[in-house]
C-alpha positions, 0 to 999 in steps of 0.5 A: 268868594269866587268858587267858594260854592262848589264845596256845596256840591258835594253829596248833601254838603258835608265834609267827605274824606278824599276816598269816599264812594264818587272819587273812588269811581272818578279815580278808577274811571280816570285811571283806566282811561289814561292806561288806554289812551297810553296804549294808543300810539304803540298800537297805531305804530306796531299795528300800521308798520306791521301791516308795512305801512310808510312811517308818516302813516303814523304821524298821520293817524296820531295827527288824526287824533289830536286835531279833532280834540284841539278843534272841537274841546271848546264844544265840548265845554258847552255841552258839557254845560248843556247835558251836565259834564257826567253825560258828556263823559260817559258819551265820549267814553261810548264813542271811543269803546266804538272806535277802538273795538272797530279797530281791533276787529280791523287789526286781527282780521286783516290790514284796514285802509288808511282812510278806516284809521284816520277816521276811526283815530278822529272818532276817539279824538272827539271823545276826548275833546268831549270828555276832557272839558268835563274833568276840572268840573267833576273833582269839585263835585267828588272830593272836599279836597281838591288839591289832594284829589289833584295831586292823587290824579297826577300821581295816577296819570304819571304811572299810568304814562309809564305802564299803558305803553308798556304794556301794550309793547308787551301785548304786541309782542305776545298777540297783535296790535288788535289785542292792544286796541282790544285792551284799550277799548275795555279801558274806555267800557271801565271808564264808561261804567264808573262815570255812570255809577257816580251819583252827584247832586246838581251843581248851578250849571245843570241847571242854568237857563241856557241860551243859544250856542255861539252866545254861550262860548261867548259868554266863556270867553267874556268870564275867560277875560274878566280874571287876569290871573287866569288870562295871564297865565294862558297867555304867558303858557301858550309862548311856554309852550310854543317855545319850551314844551313843545320843542323839548319832547321831540328834541330830548327824543332826538338829542338821547336816541342819537347820542345814547341809543333808543333804549336810555331814551326809553329809560329817560321817559321812565325817570321823567314819569317817577320825577311826575310821581314825586311832584304829585306826591309832594303837592299832596303834602304841601299846600303853600298859601299862594298856589300859583307863585308857588307852582312857577318856583318849582317850574324853574327845575325846568331848567335842570333838563334843558340844560343838561340836554343843550351841553349834552352831560352824561347820562346820570345828569340827563336823568337827574334833569328828566327826574326834576323837569317831571317833579317840577311841571307835576307840582305846578300842574297840581296847583294850577289845576287847583286854582282853577277849579276852586276860584272859577264858578262851577257854572264857567268851569266847563268852558273856561277849561276847554279854552285852556285845553284848546289853546295849549293843544294848539302851541304845544303841537305847533312847538313840537311841529316847527322844533324840528326844522328850527333845530335843523336851522340853528342846531338843537342845543341851541334851541334848548339853552334858548328853551332854558332862558325862555323858562327863566323869563316865564317863571319871573313874570308868573311872579312879578305880575301881582293878580297871579302871584298873590292870589291865594289858596281857598280850599 
């Protein structure tokens, strides 16, 4: 049965509780890194605008981070298979530690040139690309209950998404952007040390015979195509990311800020994060026999948010929409992550996860980039309401496609 061998990768093969030593270390590593990632937009904005740089420089700096992540994540999947995910994640944390430390020093001592900020942001993006593929294959190796582990990590991610920017904003007010980057660097140090302390049993992918770099990319593509449920979901997700998730974030920012102010928008993002926490907690308790079908049904909750925004409803209704959407999306992500990690053989997991991340990032980025021009032409409410319709159609396709909706959980 595909994926069943993952159980044997935990310690000496005996079932362990969720909070075993390896999972505790991995949890701290992920929590620290996510907390640090949440600081980056605030640090860039405060540092560049505080130095008198144009507003466009912030967007270019963030793009310099996102671009290498989307481009190099496929190579990160192959490298994780060749040199083990743990080693690549430690190397990635070391890269990001160096980049954040140099930026901390640069902003603390003066006004760094834009080319230096963009270059160091790119280094951070490459580090994220090297890090991300190994996350999926490490979870089954540090936890016997993969769904519970993913749910706990999702709750942590939601909390850090709120805590990181809030802490960075406070630190900017008390000190400077350089101090934020120093704190950012320390989170990658914590992550790297925790990953270094992991003690994992060898996985099949650690000892497998390797071909050339291109051959491994091609082999990963073959593994990807061989699973109709996997490429089916990702094919649907490319359309969904481009037409629904991509436009939703920037249009939410514009619509809420223009109608109710930036303070209300901040509250809405916090409410969305709280919803994500609840969605993760639900995933801790609910164990559907067909996880992708259950996750697809949950995604209908995103429509509540899109309709509330599109119709310009009052603040309370907008809050309800954000909360429901956050819960729905978090629950889907736990179901999806768990399915991939338990159904895909360990020796192929890093590369397949890399294909998933690369496709998702590219389509999300394209959707965000085009959301403004399209909304200017046809209207933001129309784009949001169309997204609600597309959301329902995507859910319907997920439920109608038998390889997806009838896929059963393994553990």
